[in-house]
N, C-alpha and C positions, 0 to 999 in steps of 0.2 A: 504494500500499500504506500502511496506517496505521501510523504510528510507535507503538512501545511505550515509553510513558514510565514511569519508575520513580516511585512515590509519594514524596512528600517533606513535611517539616513546613512548614505554610503560614507565608509570610513576609508580614506586613502593614506598611503604612505609613500615615501620615495626609498627605494632599496635596490640592491643588486640581487642577481640570481641566487648567490649563495644565502644571503639573508632571508630571501623569499622561500627557500627550501626550509631553513630553521623555522620561520614562522609557521610553515605548514606543519612541522613536526609538532610544534606547540599547540597548534589548533587541533591536531589529532590526538592530543593527550597521550602520547606514547609513554609506556612505562619504563623502558630502558633504552639507553643510548649508548653505544660504544663506538668511537670514531678515533682514528689516528690520523694526525694532519699530514697533508701532502699537497703540494702546489699542483693545480690552482684550486684545490678543495679546502685549503688550511682555514680560511676565514669562516667557513661554514661550521667547523669545530668550534671556533672561537664564540661565534653567536649563540651556539647551543649551550656552551659552557656559561655564558652570561645570563641566558634565559634561566638556566637552572639556578645560578647564584642569586638572581634577582626575584626568584619565586614564580617566574612567568611560566615555567615547565616544571611540573612536579614529577621528574623523572629520575631514575638512578642512572647517574653518569659514570660508566665505568672506565677507568684509567688502565690501559693496557699497554703491552710493550710492542706491539706491532699488529699488522692487519690480519695475520693468520689468527691471532687470538681474538681480535675484534669479533670475527663471525663465529668463532666457536662459543665465545660467551653468549652471543645472542641466540644461537641455537638452543643452548640449555634454557635461556630465559623464555624463548618461544614455547619449547616443551612444557615449561611450567606455567604457561598461559599468559605471558606478557606480550603487549604490542610493543614492537621494537623498531629500531632505525639505525642506519649507518649510512656512511658515504665513503667513497674512495675514488682513486683514478690511477692510470698509469702504472708505475711499478708497485704501487700500493695493492692494486687489483691482482697483479701478477703474485704477489706474496700471499694473497688471499686465496689463491686458486683451489687449494684442497678443500677447504671447507665450502668454498663458493660452489663447487660442483656437487658437493654433498647435499646442500640445502635443498633444491628441488626435489631430489629423491627422497628426503624426509617429508616432503609436502608441507614446508613450513612457510606461511605467508609473511615473510620478512619484506621489508621495503628499503631499498638502498638507492641513493643518488650515485651516478657515476658522473663526476664533473670532468667531462671527456678531455682526454690529453693524448698526444702523440706518444708513440713508444720508442724505445732505445733499440739500436743506436744508429746515427749519431746522437749525442745528447740533445734532449729537447724538453723543456718544461711547459711548453705552449700547447694550444689547443689543437685538436684533431679528433677523429672518431676511431683511431686504430684500437685503442684499449678496449672500448665497449665493442667493437666489431670482433675482436679477437676471441671474445667469450660468447658470441651470439648462439653458438650451439650448445651451451651448457645447461639449458632448461629453464632459465629465467625469462619472465616477460620483459620486454624492452619497449620503451616509450620515448620518443625524442621531442623535446620542446623548442619551439620557435622563439618564445619571448619569455620575460621575467614572469609576467602574470601567469603564463602557462605553466611555469615551473611550480609555483605556489599551487595552483589548482590541480596539477596532476599529481603532485606528492599526496595531497589530500585524498584524491580519487584512488590512488594506488592501494590504500588500505582497504577500501571497500571492494576492489578488484581481487586482491590477493586473498582476502578472507572469505570470498564467495565460496560456499560449500562445493559448487561445481567445478572450482577452479583450484584453490588451495596451493598456489604457487608463488614463489617470491618474485617481486617486480623491481626492475630497475628503471629509475626515472632519469634520463640522460639529458644534462644541459651542457651547452659548450663551454669548455674552458676558455677564460679571457673574454670571450664575447658577451656571454651571459653570466658567468661567475663574478665578473667585476663590473659589468655594465649596468648602471643605475638608470631607473625610470620610475614613473608613478604607477602603483598598483592598487587594486581594491582588495580589502581584506574582507572575507566572510565573517558574518556574525559567529561567535562562539557557539550559540544554542543551535544555529543552523547546521554547523559541523557536527555537533553532538548528535543531533537527529539523523543527520545523513550516514554518519558511520555507525552509530549504535555501540553497543558494548562489545569489546574485543571478544572474538570467539575463534582463537587461533590454535588450540590444542584439544578439540573435541575428538579428533581422530586418533592422536597419538600424544601421550602425555607422560610427564614425570610425576605420577601421582600414586602414593601408597595405597589409596582406596580402590584403585583399578590397575594393579601391576601388569606390566607387559614388557616385552622385549623390544627395544628400539634399535633399528638398523641392524637386523640379524645378518650374520654371514651366510651367503648363499653359494652354491656350487656343488661339487661332488658328482660321481660317476651315476649315481642312482636317478638322476633327472628331476627330483624334487627341487633342488637348489635353482637350477636354471629356469624351470617352470615358474617358481616364485619371482625370480628376476624378471623374466618377461612380463609377468603380471604387474609389477611395479612400473616397468617402462611403458606398457600400454596405458596404464592409468595416468602417467605424466603426460603422455601425448594426448590423451582424452581431455585432461585439465586444460592443456594448452589450446586445443581446439575450442573447448567451451569458453575460453578467455575472450574470443572474439565478440561473442554475445554479451558477455559480462562488461566488457570495456565500452561497447556501444551503449547499453543500458545505463551504465554508471555515468557516462558523459551526458547523456539526455537528461538524467535526473539532476546532475549538478547544473546544467544549463537552466533547468526549471526553477531551481532554488535561487541561484545566483544572477540570472539573466546573461551569463556569459557562456557562448556556445563555442566549444573547442571541437574540432574535427577528431572523432574517436579513432578512426583507422587511417583514413587518407583525407586530404582537403583538395577539393577541385577549385582552382582559381582561373576564371576566364576561360573555361573549357568549352563553353556554348559556342558551336561552330567551329572549333579548333581543328586545323588541318594537321598540325603537329603540336608536340608538347615537350616541356622539360620537366624532370623529376628532381625534387630536392629533399633534404633531410636536415633538421635543426635550425640553427639560427641563420644560415645562409638564405633562407626562404624569403626574407624581407627584401634583400637586394634583387632576388629572383623576380618577385612580384613588380618591383618598380621597372625592371627591364621588360617585363611582359607589357606593362602599361605603355611604356615608350614604344615597344614594336607594334602594339595594336594602333597607335596613332599614325604609324607608317603603313597601315594596311595589312600587316602580317597577321594571318590567322593562327595565332599560337596562344597555348594556354599553359598552365602550371599544375603539376600534382605533387602536393606535399605529403610524404609518408610520415604519420605520426606514430603508429604502432608498427614496429619492425619485426618483433617477435611476439605472438606468432605473426607470420607474414600474411597480409591481407589479400591473398590471391584474388578472390572472387571480386572484391571492392576495386582492386587496382585493375583488373581485366576489364571490369565494366566501364571504368573511366577512360580507359585507352582504346576501346572497341572501335572508335571511329576515326582515330587519327592514322595518318600514314607513316609518321616517323616520331621518334623520341630521342632526346638527349638526356642522359642520366649523369647528375653530378654527385660525385661521392667526395667525402672528406677523408678517405682511407683507401686501403689497397688490399685486393684480393690477390695474394701472390701467386696462387695456383693458376689463375686465369689471366693475369696482366691486365686487370681492369678493376672496377670499383665493386664491392660487395653488393650494394644496391642494384647496380646494373646487372649483375649476375642473377640475383633474385628476380628482377624484373623480367629478364629473359624467360625464365621458367613461367612466370605468370602470363607471358605472351602466348603460350601454348593454348591458353583458354579464350582467345579472341578469334573473331570470325575471318579476319584476313591477314596476311602478313604484314608485319611493321618493321620498317627499317630502324636501325638503332646505332647509337654512338655513346661510348663511355667517356666521361670527362672525370678527372681526378684533380682537386685543388684544395687550397685551404690547409695543407699539411704544415705542421709546426707553427700554427698560429696565422699563417698567410691569409690576407684578406681575398675574399672572393667578391669582387666589386660589381657594380651595375654595368660597368663597361665589360668586365669579364662575361657576364651573363649575356651581354649583347653579342659577343662573338660566339657564345655557345648557341644562341638563337639562330644567328646567321648560318653557322656550320650545320645545325639541325634541319634548318630550312632546306638547305641544299640536299639534304638526305631524301627529301621527297622526290627529287628528280634523279637520285643515283644512290649507289651503295655507300655504306659508311667505311671508315678506315680504322687504323689502329687507335688505341687509347689516347686521348689528347691530355696532356699534363699542364693544366692552367698556368701554374706558377713557375714552370720550368725555365731556369736562367737560359737555357740553350734554344728555347722556343723561337722559331722565326717569327719576324715582325708580322703582325696581322695586315 
């Protein structure tokens, strides 16, 4: 049943993406936070610590020695019934990998922000999507934010999605390092009572619990020649895949309800921008989308029939929604902020090619990679993406184009 929320006077604050994530954690009334600082996530930890010290967040703030312990601590907390939160990026995510891949197998509805950062080496502490993309097949739900407002709203929504009984999977809310982590803007804060009603009481360990009144074995060892172990393991994997598939519906319903309560509508799976009558389209992920939309507007004034599709939910991949959005276009240009090393293209590009098997007619495509190590992807860069993609309508595409390559020939 939809909650009835009384209207109120809007409350606005100016903050960056890291503070917006911390504000969302406070609004969600989490029980335990464990975070280890790492650039460009560090200020998020500082905001959370300040909120706890000031009494704004009544949570247990656990001081640990590294990211591996961060997630291990929160697994125990979730099994004991706590709503939990953490954040990391880059090398911190790599250090966290063992408990990270264990979390979805335990079906624990943790929420974690990835303040995206490019990976080593060469050394980089700047933004890029490579860290989050490197764990895209680990079983976590992944959603990417375009704006600071979307960071706050998505972190709140992530708890409802993760704790849905048909999902019960951890959620990564990804926001771009540097561009959103440190970029400040005005956002609207939802009312605390609205968030309380929206999320309800934490219900995170109804299925598996550290509870002496209902003893059970958690994370049993599977295997052996008799076949029972492998069959049990297969059952777990099938359950995870089912939960991930169910998440598409849960994400959509959650965004619709959040929009009804707050008046802010964020696209749950994909956003279509000026796709009416589009002959070709570009695809984006994260904060680059704003520059992409500006370039689309400029191209439309010149008579180019081009649109844009932003992917919000990356895991589970929104195959049906994306195929429907692209069904009538003749060509696409996909802009990634990371690299799929096995295919010499971008990860979003490769996943999009898979989705194109579900469209009615062949679509020509081109992979673009830009924004690595914090580089800008400007409106002018998107203008060149649009021109290149426009040419695909009349001919085949070529090798991956590296937008910020110092050796790139002049346009």
